[in-house]
C-alpha positions in Angstrom: 19.7 -4.4 -8.1 19.9 -4.2 -4.3 17.6 -5.6 -1.7 15.9 -2.3 -1.0 15.3 -1.8 -4.7 13.6 -5.1 -5.0 11.4 -4.5 -2.0 10.5 -1.0 -3.1 9.8 -2.1 -6.7 7.4 -4.9 -5.5 5.7 -2.4 -3.1 5.2 0.3 -5.7 4.2 -2.3 -8.2 1.4 -3.6 -5.9 0.1 0.0 -5.4 0.1 0.7 -9.1 -1.6 -2.7 -9.8 -4.4 -1.8 -7.5 -4.8 1.6 -9.1 -4.8 0.2 -12.6 -7.3 -2.6 -11.8 -9.5 0.0 -10.1 -9.3 2.5 -12.9 -10.0 -0.3 -15.5 -13.0 -1.3 -13.3 -11.7 -4.8 -12.9 -11.5 -4.3 -9.1 -13.8 -2.5 -6.7 -11.9 0.4 -5.1 -13.8 -0.2 -1.9 -13.2 -3.9 -1.9 -10.9 -6.0 0.4 -8.6 -6.9 -2.4 -7.9 -3.3 -3.3 -7.1 -2.4 0.3 -4.9 -5.5 0.8 -2.9 -4.6 -2.3 -2.5 -1.1 -1.0 -1.6 -2.1 2.6 1.0 -4.6 1.4 2.4 -2.3 -1.3 2.6 0.7 0.9 4.2 -1.2 3.8 6.9 -2.6 1.5 7.6 0.8 -0.1 7.7 2.3 3.4 10.2 -0.4 4.5 12.3 0.2 1.4 12.3 3.9 2.0 13.4 3.3 5.6 16.3 1.1 4.4 17.7 4.0 2.4 16.7 6.6 5.1 14.5 8.6 2.8 12.2 10.1 5.3 9.7 12.0 3.0 8.7 8.6 1.5 8.8 6.8 4.9 6.1 9.4 6.0 4.2 9.2 2.7 4.1 5.4 2.6 3.6 5.0 6.3 0.6 7.2 6.1 -0.7 5.4 3.0 -0.4 2.1 4.9 -2.3 3.4 7.9 -5.1 4.9 5.7 -5.3 1.7 3.8 -5.6 -0.4 7.0 -8.4 2.0 8.1 -10.2 1.4 4.8 -9.7 -2.4 5.0 -11.1 -2.4 8.6 -14.1 -0.4 7.4 -14.6 -2.8 4.5 -14.4 -5.7 7.0 -16.8 -3.9 9.4 -14.3 -4.0 12.2 -15.3 -1.6 15.0 -12.7 1.2 15.3 -13.7 2.4 18.8 
């Protein structure tokens, strides 16, 4: 397994963990932990996609990271303007 595979697997694993915990109602899908897992996972998956120059997933995971950061900021009541 190559470096990019390890990083991508960890990233996707974190995203799926957040989704599973939320679906099982063991984690609030509007809570900080949910967004932290999504930000971290999406950023790692984006980085792994960048390493292999797979632009569709760079865009997907980059967008996922930004949207998750926005959700985390809202959860933490950080002013966005």
